[in-house]
N, C-alpha and C positions, 0 to 999 in steps of 0.2 A: 504493499499500499504506500509506504514511504517513498519507494522508488518511483511509483507512478506520479506522486505529487511532485517529486523533484523534476521528473521529465516534463510534466505540465508547466512547472515554474520556468524551466529553461525555454520552453517553446514560447511562453507568454513574453518572457524577457527578450527573446530574439525578435519576435513580432514588434514589440514596443521599440526596440532599437532601429528596426527597419522603418517604422513609421516616423521616428524622429529624424532619421537620416533622409528620408524622402521629403519631409517638410523643410529641412535645412536646405537641401539641394534645390527644391522648388523656389524657396524665397530668395536664394542667392541668384538663380537664374532670372527671377522676376526683377530684382534690383539691377542686374547687369543689363537686361534689356532696356530699362529706362535710363541707363547711362548714355544711350545713343538715340533712343526713340522717345517721342512724347506720349504720355498717357492718353488714351482715347477719352477717358473720363475718370472721375474719382467716385468713391462711395457717397461723399457729400453732394456731388453734382447730381447723382442719380436720386438721392433723397430729396433734394430741392426741386428736381423735375417732377417728382410724384406728389410732393406736399409743400404747400406754402408755410413758411415758418410762422409760429404764433408767439408773440411776446409783446408786453407793454412798451410803448414808445418806439416801435419799429417803423421805419420809413421806407417808401419806395417798394412796397410789396406788390408783386404782380399777381393779382388774384386769378386772372384768366389765362394769360399767355405765359406758360411756364417753360418756355424754351430756354435752354442754357446758352449764355454767351461765353465762349471760351476760345482763345486763340493763343497757342503756345508760341513764345518768342524766346530767342537766345539773347545773350547780353549784347551782342553786336546789333540787335534789332530794336533796342530800346534806348532811350536817353540815358547817359551815364549817371544822371541825377537820381534815376529810379533805384538802382542797387544801393547807392549811397544813402538815400532816404530810408530805405528798408533797414539797413544796418543801424542807422542813427536812431530809428524808432524802436527796433525790436531786439537787437543783439550787437552791441558795440564791440564785443570781443569775438566777433564771428571768425575772424582770420586767425585768432590765437588758440581757441579751444578745439577739442577733437569731438564735438558733439554735445558735451555737457559743460555748462558754466557753473562750476562749484561755488564760486563766489556769489553769483546771482541767486542760486538755489538757497544758499545760506541766508542771504539778505531777505529773500521772500519768506523763508521759514520764520525768521525773526519777526518780521512785520506781522505775519499771520498769528504767531504765538502771542504777540503783544496786543492782539485784539483790534486789528484794523477793521475799519467799516466794511471793507471789501477784501475778499481773499485775492492774493496776487500769486502769480506763478513765476518760475525762473526758467521757463522753456526757451531754448535756443531756436534759431532759424532751422537748424538741422532737425531738432525734435519736431518742429511744426511741420516740416516737410514729410518726415516719417509718418506723422499723424494724418496729414491731409491727403497724401498720395496712396498710402497702403492700408489704412485702417478705417474702420466703420465709425459712425457717430456714437457718442455716449461716453460715460465715465465709469470705469471699473478698474480694479487692480490688474486684471488680466490684460485690459487694453493698455494700461500704463506700462506693464512688462513688455508687451508687444512693441510699444512705441520705443522703448529703450533698445530692444533688439534690433529694430529696423534703423534706429539712429546709428548704432554701431556699424551696421552693414553699409549704409550710404557713406558714412565718414571713411570707411575702409575702401570701398569700391568706386566712389565718385570723387571728383575734385570739388573744391569749394565753389569754383565757377559753375559746375553743373548743379550743385545744391541750390545756389542762388537763382539760376535759371528756372529750376523747378518751382522754387517758392514764388517768384514774381509771376509765374504763369498760372499757378493753380490755386493761389490763396483767394479766399472769398472776399470780394470787395463790393458786395451789395447783393440783393436778392437776385438769384439766377445770373450773377455777374462774377466771373472767375478770371483772375489774372489782370495784370496791369494794362494789357492791350484792350480788353473788353471794358475795363473801367475808364480808360482814357476816352475811348469812343463814346461811352454812355454819359460821362460827366462833363467832358471838355470838348467833345466832338472833333477830336484829332487823334493821330497816331501816338502811341506810346513813345515813339522815336522823337517826337516834338515836345514832350512834356518839359516844362520849366522846373527849376529847383523848388519854386513855391508850390506848384501843382503836385510834384512828386512827394513833397513833404506833407501836403494835405492828405493824399491817398494813404501814405504810410501812417499818418497820425490817426486815422479812423480805423486802421486795421484791427485793433483789439475787439471792436464790435461794429463792423460795417453796416449792420442792419439798424443800429441805434444812432450812430453819428453820421451825419449827412456830408458827403463830399460834393454833391451838386449845389446844395444851399447850406453851407456850414453855419452852425450856430456858434455861440461864444466859446463853448467847450472844445469844439472841433478846431476853432481858430487858435485857441490856446495850445492845443496839441501840435498844430502845424508850426507854431513859433518855437516850441520846444525842440521839435525835430530839426528845424533849420539851424538852431543854435548847435545842436549836436553834429550836424553835417559840417559846419564850420570847424568845430573842435576836432573832428576826425581828420581834417586836412583837405576836405573837398575832393576834387576829382583825382588828386594823387592817390587817394585811398582806393578808388575804383581801378586805377592802373594796376595796383598790387593784386587786386581781385582778378583782373583779366589775365594776369600772368600765371594764374593757377593752372 
């Protein structure tokens, strides 16, 4: 009887290892494909296509026409002000860390522990790309673990340049509006290649909640965020920072 249980245990263990190996190889292949090809869609795009977001204070919700606006762009196809503004707004140590900004995580944890009115996170651009491109909507420990796993993969298999291209192309920038090209067309009626520093800063400033902060008709809070982003853009060194990113 004990021998049979041992044999069964070995078989279960072998099957489990095979499943883990298959999942690992599948995810690595998935990430490698996106190193060169643009994602056809993301889980959030599909969710937005099917359901209008519900929340107090949301603006620009398309109740009837739920078609997704999404146009993948490389760094060479957008204004250099765009990646500069995104780093200034979201992750100023983007070129220094390897996916996780320990200092930002510690600062966020301290603020949350001290009882801030609103919980803040320490997610890097790499973590947001992992979440936006590969994962489903929602919050759970399983999803957070998957986010960390995909963050490690993209930091290992992609360049910083590719991570930034993915971020500026798939980030939600309004209802049914994904990526800086779609946002530039919707809010400024121009290509992302022609965005000014002020316009790029406005788009980057509303990114934490693009359904609540308006880029097309910004209120005082959005304007304050825009000014903060512009100050950070100057502090980073302006376009010289983008040149360092382009060399990745």
